[in-house]
N, C-alpha and C positions, 0 to 999 in steps of 0.2 A: 118394606122400606124403613120402618121404625125399629131402632135397635132395642135390645132387651132393657138396657138401662133407661132409655127414654120412655119406653112403655111402662116400666115399673114406677118411674117418677110421676108419670101422668096419672096412673091408677092411684097414686098416693093422694091425689086430690079428692078421692072419695072419703077420706078420713076426716073426722070432725075437726081436728087441729088445723086443717088446711082450708076448710070451707067457710070459716068465719067471715072472711073477706067478702064472700058473695052475698052476705046479708046486709052489707053496708049500702046505703042509698047513693053515696058518693064517696070517693076515696079522699083521704086527707092529703095535704100537700106532700107529706113525707112519702106517700105511696103513688104520687101522680105519674112517676116514670113507668109504673106498671101499665098504664093505659096503652102505651105503644106495643107491649107484648100482646095484649088482648086484641088490639086493632090488627096486628099482624096475623094473629090466629084467625080472626074473622075474615080477613082477605083470603087466607089460604083455604078456608072453608067455603069460600064463594059467597059469603054474606057481606057483599060490598056495601049495601045500603046501611047496614049497621056500622061497619067499620068507618064509613065516611061521615058519620054524625059528628059535627065539629064541636059541639058543646060537650065537654067531658062528662058532666052530670047526666045529660040525656043519653050519651053513649053508654055509660055504665048501667043505667036503668035497663036499656034494651039488651045489653050484653048479658046481664045477670038473668033477665027474663028468659032469654034464649038458652043459656047454660043450665038453668034450673028446671027446664021443661019436663025432664024425666025424674026430677027430684034432686035436692041439693046433695044427697049422698051418692049421686050417679054422675057428677060432673066429669070426673076423670074418665069414666067409662065412655061417656058421650064424646069427649074430645078424642079419645083413642079410636073410637069407631069412625068419627068424622075424618080422622087423619088418613084413613084408607082411601078417601076420595078427595084429598087435597088437590086444589087446582094449581097446576104448574104451567099454565099457559103463558104466552109472552105478555099478554095484557096484565096478568096477575104479577108477573115478575117486574113489569114496569111500575105498577102501583106500589109494590113492596120497596123497590129501589127509591121511589119518590118519598114514601113514608119514612124510610130509615136513613135518609141523608144526614150525615154528621153523627149518627149514633151507632153505626155498625160495630165499632170497636167495643161498645158496651154490651153487645148481645152475647152475654156469657153468664154462666150460673153464679159465679162469685159476685158479680155486680148485682144481679137481680135477687139473689138470696139475701143480700143486705137490705133490700127494700122490703121484701116479705118472703116468708117461706113458700107461700102459694106461687108467686111468680118465679121463685127459684126452682120449683118443681116443673112448672109449665115451660120454662125456657128450654129445657132439654129437647122436647119434641119440636118446639118452634125453631130452635137453632139447627137441628138436624134437617128440617124441611128447607130452611134458608141455604144451608150448605148444599143440599141435594139439587136445588134449582139454580144455584149459582149466584144468588143474591149476596151470600157470604162466600167468598172464594177461599177454600182451604185445600189441604192435601186430599180431603175426602171428595172434593168436587170433581166430577168427571170432566176431562178436557173437552169432550164432545159437547157437553152442556155449556161450558164457557164459550166455545166457538159458536154454538147455535145462538146464544144470547147476543153475542157481538154481531153476528150476521143480521139478526133482527133489528138491532139499533142502526146498523149500517143501512139497511133497507129504509128505515124511517128517515134517516138523513138524506139518502138519495132521492126519496120521494119529495121531501121538503125542498131540496135543491131544484128538482125538476119543476116544481110548482112555482118557486120564486123566479126561475128562468122564464116560465110561461107568462107570469104576470109582468115581468120586466119588458117583455116583447110587445105587450099590449099598449095601445095608445090611450092611456087613461088620462082624463083631464086633471090638471094640477090645481 
C-alpha cells in the first residue's frame, strides 16, 4: 500500500536531523499544527486512546513515549512497520473525518514542511493512507472506497431516522 516515496520519506525519520522534535516535551506554538498529523497517525495505528488525549502537552508526551519505544533512531522504521496494519475501518474513517474537519486542504507536504521537516516527511505516509481510505478524495482514491464510505454514512443516517421516528411515536410526557 505504501509507495516507494512515502516509504523513503518515513524512513528518513530515523536520521538525527529529523528526530530532534521527538525530544521536545511539548511543541512550540509554531509547531502546534503538527499535532493533527500525529493524531491522525495514531488513529490510523489504532491507538485511539492516545490520539484522543485533548491536552496537547499530554498528547505529545504519550506520542513520543510510544514512538521512541524502540529507540529514537527507529521512529521511521516503527511507523513504516505500523503502516502495514493501519486500521481503515468505518469507525476509523469517521474519527479521521471528524478530526480533519476544515483542514483537509492543508494535508500536503508543502504546508507541513513549512512547519517542520519532520512533519513534512511524515505527511507523505499519512496523506497516502487518507487518500486510500477515502478521507481525502483524489484521483488515487478508489471509487469503490468512496461508495463504501458513503453507504456507511447513509446507514448511520437511516438508523438515526428510524430511531427518531420510533421516539416520535411514543407517548412521552412533556
